[in-house]
ZAROSE-149707 format. One record per residue (C-alpha): residue number from 1; residue in one letter; x, y, z. Coordinates in nm, 4 decimals. Each point is the difference from the previous one (the first is absolute). Layout:
N
nr:rest:X:Y:Z
NUM:a:X:Y:Z $
...
//
This chain:
118
nr:rest:X:Y:Z
1:x:-0.2672:0.9593:-0.6655 $
2:x:-0.0619:-0.1791:-0.3602 $
3:x:-0.2372:-0.2680:0.0253 $
4:x:0.2138:-0.2607:-0.1299 $
5:x:0.2210:0.0381:0.2742 $
6:x:-0.2746:0.0711:0.2709 $
7:x:-0.1914:-0.3188:-0.0759 $
8:x:0.2593:-0.2506:0.0350 $
9:x:0.1192:0.1213:0.3310 $
10:x:-0.3628:0.0203:0.1302 $
11:x:-0.0388:-0.3762:-0.1583 $
12:x:0.3250:-0.0973:0.2023 $
13:x:-0.1972:0.1089:0.3224 $
14:x:-0.3686:-0.0467:-0.0859 $
15:x:-0.0044:-0.2754:-0.2595 $
16:x:-0.1205:-0.2598:0.2244 $
17:x:-0.3220:0.1536:0.0543 $
18:x:-0.0859:0.0024:-0.3985 $
19:x:-0.1818:-0.2950:-0.1657 $
20:x:0.2166:-0.2523:-0.2052 $
21:x:-0.1293:0.1749:-0.3320 $
22:x:0.0821:0.3060:0.1707 $
23:x:0.3432:-0.0855:0.0788 $
24:x:0.0101:-0.1596:-0.3588 $
25:x:-0.0756:0.3060:-0.1897 $
26:x:0.2308:0.2208:0.2245 $
27:x:0.2921:-0.2024:-0.0253 $
28:x:-0.0256:-0.0458:-0.3961 $
29:x:-0.0640:0.3382:-0.0626 $
30:x:0.2759:0.1731:0.2287 $
31:x:0.2509:-0.2746:0.0405 $
32:x:-0.0147:-0.1675:-0.3550 $
33:x:-0.0903:0.3081:-0.1745 $
34:x:-0.2633:-0.1671:-0.1913 $
35:x:-0.3176:0.1838:-0.2063 $
36:x:-0.3509:0.0050:0.1103 $
37:x:-0.0328:-0.2527:-0.3364 $
38:x:0.2709:-0.2358:0.1316 $
39:x:-0.1286:-0.0134:0.3824 $
40:x:-0.3657:-0.0805:-0.1448 $
41:x:0.1377:-0.2685:-0.2027 $
42:x:0.1918:-0.1814:0.3110 $
43:x:-0.2942:0.0451:0.2476 $
44:x:-0.2749:-0.0553:-0.2530 $
45:x:-0.1852:0.3279:0.0027 $
46:x:-0.0621:0.2731:-0.2298 $
47:x:0.2424:0.3218:-0.0102 $
48:x:-0.2712:0.2498:0.1745 $
49:x:-0.0205:-0.3099:0.2678 $
50:x:0.3893:0.0499:0.0980 $
51:x:-0.0396:0.3599:-0.0253 $
52:x:-0.2877:-0.0589:0.2697 $
53:x:0.1910:-0.2073:0.1549 $
54:x:0.3248:0.2284:0.0552 $
55:x:-0.2096:0.3018:0.0875 $
56:x:-0.1881:-0.1953:0.2826 $
57:x:0.3486:-0.1016:0.1398 $
58:x:0.1663:0.3248:-0.0412 $
59:x:-0.2790:0.1216:0.2118 $
60:x:0.0273:-0.2338:0.2508 $
61:x:0.3863:0.0106:0.0372 $
62:x:-0.0510:0.3641:0.0464 $
63:x:-0.2401:-0.0393:0.2564 $
64:x:0.2001:-0.2419:0.1830 $
65:x:0.2590:0.2372:0.0367 $
66:x:-0.2482:0.3399:0.0718 $
67:x:-0.1345:-0.2145:0.2982 $
68:x:0.3271:-0.1834:0.1157 $
69:x:0.2823:0.2355:-0.1136 $
70:x:0.2708:-0.2707:0.0343 $
71:x:0.1784:0.1019:-0.3094 $
72:x:-0.0220:0.3716:0.1310 $
73:x:0.1361:-0.1241:0.3481 $
74:x:0.2732:-0.2306:-0.1906 $
75:x:0.1310:0.3163:-0.1910 $
76:x:0.0250:0.2280:0.3291 $
77:x:0.1581:-0.2414:0.2025 $
78:x:0.2322:-0.0529:-0.2487 $
79:x:0.0539:0.3647:-0.0542 $
80:x:0.0454:0.0632:0.4025 $
81:x:0.2815:-0.3047:-0.0185 $
82:x:0.1770:0.1534:-0.2884 $
83:x:0.0251:0.3473:0.1568 $
84:x:0.0723:-0.1548:0.3585 $
85:x:0.3268:-0.1826:-0.2182 $
86:x:0.1229:0.3401:-0.1101 $
87:x:-0.0705:0.1856:0.2920 $
88:x:0.2257:-0.2937:0.1979 $
89:x:0.2670:0.0745:-0.3003 $
90:x:0.0007:0.3505:0.0906 $
91:x:0.0026:-0.0390:0.3578 $
92:x:0.3305:-0.2240:0.0320 $
93:x:0.1952:0.2603:-0.2059 $
94:x:-0.0320:0.2125:0.3337 $
95:x:0.0366:-0.2464:0.2835 $
96:x:0.3661:-0.0829:0.1313 $
97:x:-0.1007:-0.2425:0.2415 $
98:x:0.0556:-0.3754:-0.1628 $
99:x:-0.2101:-0.1881:0.1622 $
100:x:-0.3157:0.2259:-0.0496 $
101:x:0.1203:0.0218:-0.3966 $
102:x:-0.0351:-0.4002:0.0048 $
103:x:-0.3246:0.0157:0.1830 $
104:x:-0.0948:0.2022:-0.2787 $
105:x:0.1319:-0.2340:-0.3029 $
106:x:-0.1870:-0.2783:0.1468 $
107:x:-0.3227:0.1815:0.0109 $
108:x:0.0506:0.1282:-0.3538 $
109:x:0.1022:-0.3265:-0.1082 $
110:x:-0.3129:-0.1238:0.1481 $
111:x:-0.2031:0.2540:-0.1981 $
112:x:0.1696:-0.0929:-0.3048 $
113:x:-0.1111:-0.3587:0.0537 $
114:x:-0.3878:0.0952:0.0393 $
115:x:0.0188:0.2013:-0.3086 $
116:x:0.1629:-0.2743:-0.1914 $
117:x:-0.2629:-0.2587:0.1262 $
118:x:-0.2478:0.2295:-0.1604 $
//
């Protein structure tokens, strides 16, 4: 996956573990698309200082994910829920018992609600 998609996701999960300076650099670079020079100007550090801060911040975020695997677990859970919804929809087509179909629809709606929350 492209770093410009990965880092903001990792930041959403682990950003609170970064220093304020690291948070600010990541936010300016990935969310506001500022250049290193613009970030340096805002933060009062050199362009090289910004680059070093970004590199350390990115490494920290990747290390958190490597150890905690929250993003991986989230994606896996969403896939299981999505696959379960698909399976329930297919099962409805083969069941003639109205009560069973209603129960399946209820479970399906609950799973869809979980997906929407995420």
